[in-house]
N, C-alpha and C positions, 0 to 999 in steps of 0.2 A: 585357356578357357576364354570366350570371348567376353568382354564387357560391353553392356548394353545400358543406355540412358533412356528412361521414359521420361519426358518432359510434358506433364499432362495435370491431372487434378488429384494425383497422389495414389494411394494404394490400400486395400483392405489387408492388414496384416494377416488375417485369417486364411486367404486365398492362395498364398504363396505356396508352391509346391516344388520341394526339392532344389530350391534355387537360394543362392545366398544374396542378400542385399548388403553390398558393401559400403553403402553410403546414402543417405537421403538428406534432402534440405527443402525447405519451403521458402518461396519468393513472392509473398502475396501482396497485391497492392491494397493497401489500408490506410485511411486518414491522409490521402496525398503523398504518400511515399511506399516503398517497398520495405515491408518487414520480413526479416530473415531470422527463421529457427529451424528446428529438428522435426516439427509436427507436420507429417505427410499423410494423415488419416484423409482419406478420400471421402469427400461430402457428397459428391454427385454420381460416382462410381464410373465416370467416363475413364479414368486413367485405369481402373480394375478391368473394366471391359478390354482396354487396349492390352494389358497384359496378357490376359486370357487369350487374347488373338495370337499374340507375339509367342506365348509360350505354350502353343498347341501340342506340341510333341514332347514337351517337357525335358527339352535338352538341358543339361546342367549349363547355366549361364551365371554370370556375376552381374547384378543388377545396381544401378543407381537410380534412385527413384527421387524425381525432382517435382516439386508440386508448384504450379503458378497460376493454376485456376481454382476460383472458388466454389462454393456449391451450386452456383448459377451457371457453372462453366464459363465464367468470366475471369479474363487476366487483363494484365496490362504489358504492352511492349518492353518496357523498362525491366519488368520481372523477367520476360524472356530473355533479355540482353544480358542482365546479370546472372541468371541460370547458366547461359552460354559461356559466360565468362569464368565462372565457378568451374564447369565442367573442362575448360581448356587447361586448367591447372592438374586435371586428372588424369590417369591412363585410361583412355576409352576407345571403344572401335566403331560403335554405331549409336546415333541419336536418332530416337524416334519423336516426331512432334506430329500427332495427329490433332493439329490445331491450326488456326490461321488467323491472320489480321488484314483487312483491307486498307488499314491506314498505313501512309508512309513518313508518319512523322518522325520517327526515330531510324529511318530506314538507312541512313549512313552508318550509324552505330551498329545496327544489326547486320549489315551487309559486311562490314569490318571484322565482326567476330567470327562470322560464319567462314570467311576467306581465312582468317587465322586457323580454324579448326580443319578446314580442308587441307592447308598446307601441312598440318600435323599428321593427315593421313586418316582424319575422322569422317566417316560416311554420315550425313545428314540426311534424314529421310522426313519429307513434310507433305501434309495433305493440303489439297487446293481447298479453299472455302466451300462448304456445301452450296452456296449460293452461284458458285461456278464463276464468280468474279475474279478477277486479277488479285492474288493475296500472295501474302509473304508468311514465312521465309521461301514457300514453295517455288516462287518466281525467281529466287536468287540464281546466280549462276553457279554457286558453289552448293547448292543444295539438289538433291534429287526430289522433284515435285512428283507428286501421285495424285492421279485423279481416279475415281471409281467407276466402274463399269459393271454390268452383270456378264461374266464370262462363263464359258461352257464348263471349266474344270477351275477349282478354287485355287491350285497352284500354279496356274498360267498367268501371265503377265506380258504387257506389250512394252518394248523400250525402243525410244528414238531419241539420240542425243541432240538432234538438231530441233526438237519442239521446246517450247517453253516450258511445258509440264512434261518431263521424260517418260513418265511410267503410267500406264493404266494397269490398275490391279482389281481383282475382284471385290465388288462391293456389296454383294448379296448378304444380307443379314445372316448371322449364325447364331447358335445358341450358346448363351454365356450365363454364368450365375449372377444373380443381381443380389441386392441387400437381402438379408434373412436367409441365404442360401436358395431363393426362388430363381427359376429361369425367366430369361426373357432373350429377345434377339437384339443383335446389335450390327448395324450396316453403316451405309454412307462412305464419305469419304475418308473419315477417320478410321473405319473399319479397314478399307482399302489400304491405306498407309501401314498400319499395323499389320496387316497380312503381307505386304510386300516385305516388310521388316522380318517378319517370320521366315519367308521365302529365302531372302538374303542370308539369314543366319544357317538355314540348312544348306544353301549351296556353299557358302565359305567352309562350314565345318566339313563337307562331303569332297572338297575340292583338295586333290592330293599334288596338284602342280602350283608353282610359284606365279601364279597368274595375278594380275591386278583383279581389284573388285569389278571396277568398270568392265574389263575383259569377260570376268564371270557372269555379270549381267547381261551384257551383248551376246554372248554365247547361248545363253538358255532362254533368251526371249522368245516367244511365240511368234511375233511378228515385229516388224521395225517401221511400217507405215500403215497409216489409218484415217478414216474421214469421220468428220463428227456424226455423220450419218449411221455409222456403226455403234453408237451408243444407244442402248436400250435399257431402261431400268424396271421394266415388266418381267415379272417371273412367268414363263410361258408354260404353258398346260401341253404337254405332248399328247396325252391320251388320257381319257377319264373312262374307266371302267371298274367293274366290282368282281368279286369271285364269284363262280357258278354258284358255289355253296357258300354260304355265309357261315364260317366257322365261328367257335366262340370267341378267339382272338378278334376277328372282324366285327362281332356283336359288342364286344366289350370296349373297343376302340371308338365305334360307333356312339355308345352311350356317353363315353368321356366327351367327345365332340359335341354332340347335344346338349349336355349339361353346360360346358363352358361357354358355348356360343347362344345359349338359350334359344336352341331351334324349336319352334312350335310343331306338333304333330302333324299338320297341315304341309309342313315344309320338308318334313324328314325324307320323303322320298327324292327330293332333289339332292340329297347327300349322294346318291349314287350315280348321278350323271353331271353335277356340276362341281365347279372348283371351290374349295373351301374360302377361297378369297372372294365369293360372291359378295359384292358389296352390301347386299340386304342382311348379312350376317355378321358384319362389323368386326372381322378378324383384324387383329391388331398384333404387334410386335408382342405385348403382355400377354394377351390371350393365348398366341401360339406357344409362348413359354409356359402358361398355365396348362395346356394341353400336354406338354412333355413332364411336367411336374406330376401330373395325375398318372402318366402312363409309365414314368420312372417307379412310382409307388405300387401301382396295381401288379406290374409285371416284374418287379424286383430287378430293374436294371440300371446302368450307371452312365449317363450320357456327358458327363464331365471329362471323359478321357479323351473324346473323339471329336472331330468337326461335324457338326449337324447343320447343313445349310436350310434356309426357310423353304427351299423348293420341297423339302420332305412332307410338308404340310400343304402342298398344292391341291390334293384332292385326298379323298378318305382311302382311296385305293394306293397312291403314292405312299401315304402313311402307313398303311397296312402293310404293303411289301417290305419297308424299311423295317418295320418292328419285328416282322417274321424272319428278318435275316438276323436282326439282333438277337432273337430267342433260339436260333440253331446253336 
């Protein structure tokens, strides 16, 4: 069974599904020092979001949960270094780091422990900063750096060993459980890193040959060369249309959308021809999550066991077609 460490903001213990946390430790920076204890309760939910993306298929995995980020998603490079040193003493296969620092103050120490982990056969996956600035540990030669892009298929990725950041992974927001069991959407480079970790876990588990992890990554990559012009973070609308006859499901979905987005009667007609991302309606990740909360209750569905990308709510029609498929 693979052993995967998630270094992040901790975990909500209530959301773990059929997986064993074999170890957990906190390395938070407080009062100008790193405080080490066993409290890994997630105060920001960022780590819990990453766990949900990594654990999408609910494959049996042994997890080590490491907390270095506080409720503001802030941490310290020394906390990261101590966490990595702690993991070096453990039996571990993959480390996911959906975090980054642009500071090079402790770069020598960080590079040294990452090199030691690589020599031990540990795969370290780290996201580029969302600012797209040069950041660490993603930039280190011993680390697989990940940057996000909205890709056609969520399980697709690009790999080039010659680039500073070797992996391009899907960053389109996906539906995740937030605090109190409510849905929201989670995206960005953090999600892209977690998604690539998810993909790699599946590739390793399905590989029946004695191939190196790098060979597996290279063999399954969609492309090995790309230009920066290929990066596009807009959710494209392929087609806006509505059913010839608006059935009861369509009408109930329309009512849910109108209620969540507070769309006025004068604007209702535009729902049939416009994107739900129309700026005047103020769609956010939280509001999109609320729409799915209400749909789940209304139609007695469960979205927690499958990947739901945010393009499912690009229009009332795409939402309708998705829900009809779930009701079959």
